[in-house]
Structure formats: C-alpha cells, structure tokens
N, C-alpha and C positions, 0 to 999 in steps of 0.2 A: 964908184962904189961897186963891190962885187959880193955875191952871195957866199956866205961862209958855209962850209959843209957841216951838217949836224954831227956832234961828237958824242960818243958814248965810251964807256970803259972798253978795254981791249976784248975783242971777241963778241961783243954785243951788237945788235942791230937796232935802228930806230923803229919805234912801234906806233905810237899814237900821234896825231897831228898837232895837238896843242903844245906839249913839251918840245916836240921837234921844231915847230915854228919859232918858239922862244929861243931855242938853241941856235937856229940859223940867224936870227936877228941879233943876238947878243954875243955869240961865240962861246957861251958857257956849255957845259955838258948837259945832255938830256936828263940825266939823273938829278943834277942840281936844279934844273928848271922844274921837274916834276915835284921835288921836295919843297921848293919854294911855293908852288901852287897849293900843295897840300897844307903847308903851314898857314898860308893866307886864308884858306877855307876854314881851317880849325879856329882861326880868330873870329870868323863869322858864325860860329856855332855848329859847324859840321863836326861829327865825332867818328873816329875810327876806333871801334872797340877791339878788345883782345881777339886775335885770330882773324880779323877782317883784312882784306887786301887794301894796301895803300896805293896801288897802281892808279895813276890818273888816266882814265879812259875818255873822259869828256871834260872839256873846258868851255865855260861860257865867256862871253865877251867881257864881263865885269872882272872875272878872275884873271883874264889875260891882261887887262889894263892894270890891275893891282900888281901883278908880277912884273910887268914892264916898268912901272913906276918905282918899284923896289930896287930894280937894277939900273935906274937912272935914265929911263927912256920915256918919251911922251908919245901918246897915241892920239892923233888928230883925225877925227872922222871926216870922210869925204862922201858926198851923196851922188856924185856924177855917174858912177857906174852901175847903180842899182837897177836890177832887172835885165841887164845885158849879159851876154855870155862873156866869159873871160877872154876868149879869142877876139871877139868883136870890140870889147873895150880896149884891150891892149893894142890892137891894130889902129884904132882911132886915136889912141893916145900918142902914137908916134914912135913906139918901139925904142930903139937905141938912144934917142934924144931925151928920153924920160930920165930924170934924175931922182934919186931917193929910194928908200925901201918902202914897200907897201905890204901891209898885212891884209889879205883878202879872205873873206869868208864866203866860200862858194858852197851852197846847199849843205850847211852845217859841217864844213870841212875847211881848215885853215891852210892857206898857201901863202908863200912869201914871194913877192915879185920885185925885180930890179931890172931896169932897162927892158930888154926883151926876153929875160930869163925868169923861170918860175921853179920854185922848189917846194917840196913837201916831204912827208914821211915815206913816200913810195918812190919818187923821182927827184933827184937833185940836179939843179942847174940845167934844166931842159928848156928848149926854145918854146915860147908860149903856144905855137901852132902844133907842137908835137906832144905837149903835156897831156896827161890823161884827164885833167879837169878842164880842158880848153872849151868844152861844150856845155859846161855847167854854168848856171846863172849866178851872178854876184848878188849876195844878200847884204853884205856890209863890207866896207873897206876903210882902211886907216893909213895915213902917212906916219911912219915911225921916225922920230928924231931923237937924237941924243941930247940930254940936258947938259948945259955947260955949268 
C-alpha cells in the first residue's frame, strides 16, 4: 500500500490538515473532502450564514469518522501509541514491515502514515525520521480500512 498524493484543482495547493488527510486516505480531491465535512456538520446543526466562509479549518475526530464512513472506510482506534512521539512509535512499530494506513492525530494535527512514510498538508511521502511532526506526541491514532 502506498500513500496517495493529495489532489486539488489545477493551480491550487493543499491547505488544512483534515481535508488533506481525507484526500490522501481516499484519493478524492481536497475540495470534495472539505465539502463533505461541511455537509456532515450542517446535518448536525452547524450553520453557515450568508457571507460566511465555508472553508474547513478545523476537523474534530467525529467529523473525520463521519466523512470516512460516508466514503466507505472504517476508522478503528488504537491506543498503543498514546503519549509517544511519532518517531518513537514508528521506530518501535517496525517501519517497512507495518501494513495498512494509519490516521494519526499529533497535537491536534492529522498525519497519514503507511509503512515508514508520513504525509500531511505540508510534506508528502516523507520518511518518518525526516517529517516535521516526528517529535510531536501522538494523541490518537486509527487504522483505516476499506469496507467491502
């Protein structure tokens, strides 16, 4: 399994970590992912009035789970990396022998990991020792699987 690059419309660049992480996990565009998150929020009573920004700047874990479920993915929580740094956890995990996609929340920032590679909205497909979040502590992590 390989990390997909985040995709946007031509000439645009990835911005916020939540929609970018969804794009990396699912292969859909960042714009599609942001619209899906906004739609799910509106079903829960969030309102975007006339003239307000619809840009998704923050995504909580529940919104991420709802968006992944809507696209046919499951989010299974793991507790083993809690409190460790991203670098320490991935080194202990075995690096290249690790199979599957992981969505990791490091200090309120989403990163996607696969084998020994990490991606987010700033760096795509970087080795975990070289990633800018390698020294941040893991708050939550999930294994992402495709529903059959």
